[in-house]
C-alpha positions in Angstrom: 5.1 -4.1 -19.4 5.4 -1.3 -21.7 4.3 0.9 -17.9 7.0 3.7 -17.1 7.6 3.1 -12.7 7.3 6.4 -12.6 3.9 7.1 -14.7 0.8 7.6 -12.8 -0.8 4.5 -13.9 2.6 2.8 -12.9 1.9 4.2 -9.8 -1.3 3.1 -9.0 -0.2 -0.3 -10.3 2.1 -0.4 -7.6 -0.3 0.6 -5.2 -2.7 -2.1 -6.0 -0.7 -5.3 -7.0 -1.7 -8.8 -5.7 0.8 -8.7 -3.1 0.0 -5.3 -1.5 -3.3 -7.0 -1.4 -2.7 -10.0 -0.2 0.8 -8.7 2.7 -3.2 -6.5 4.2 -5.1 -10.3 4.3 -2.0 -11.6 6.0 -1.6 -8.9 8.3 -5.4 -9.3 9.6 -5.1 -12.6 10.7 -1.8 -12.0 12.1 -3.3 -8.8 14.1 -6.4 -10.7 14.9 -4.5 -13.9 16.0 -1.3 -12.5 17.9 -3.5 -9.1 19.7 -7.3 -11.0 19.7 -8.6 -8.4 18.7 -12.4 -9.2 16.7 -11.6 -9.0 12.6 -13.4 -6.0 12.3 -10.5 -4.2 14.4 -7.7 -6.1 12.6 -9.5 -4.7 9.0 -8.7 -1.1 10.7 -5.6 -1.4 11.7 -4.8 -3.2 8.5 -6.2 -0.6 6.3 -4.6 2.4 8.3 -2.1 0.7 8.0 -2.1 0.6 4.1 -3.8 4.0 3.8 0.2 5.3 5.2 1.7 3.1 3.6 0.9 3.4 0.0 0.6 7.7 1.3 4.0 7.5 1.4 4.6 5.0 -1.3 2.6 7.7 -3.6 3.8 10.8 -2.2 7.4 9.5 -2.4 7.4 8.7 -6.5 5.7 12.0 -6.9 8.5 13.7 -5.9 10.6 11.4 -7.6 8.8 12.4 -10.8 8.9 15.7 -9.8 12.2 16.4 -9.6 13.5 14.9 -12.5 11.4 16.6 -14.5 13.4 19.6 -13.5 
């Protein structure tokens, strides 16, 4: 509460929310079961996905901050 959605703190809190972190754990389990790979390989895929997703999310919010400040 009290944190603006497009502030740097708001972006940080959006990237590291509990449901986003839970999604990574569920993704690791799903990848290791469905693709029948080791947990280490599943962690690599899930963390790679999370990094790409977080980068796209943060860059879109930074772009929105930039365009709204003009």
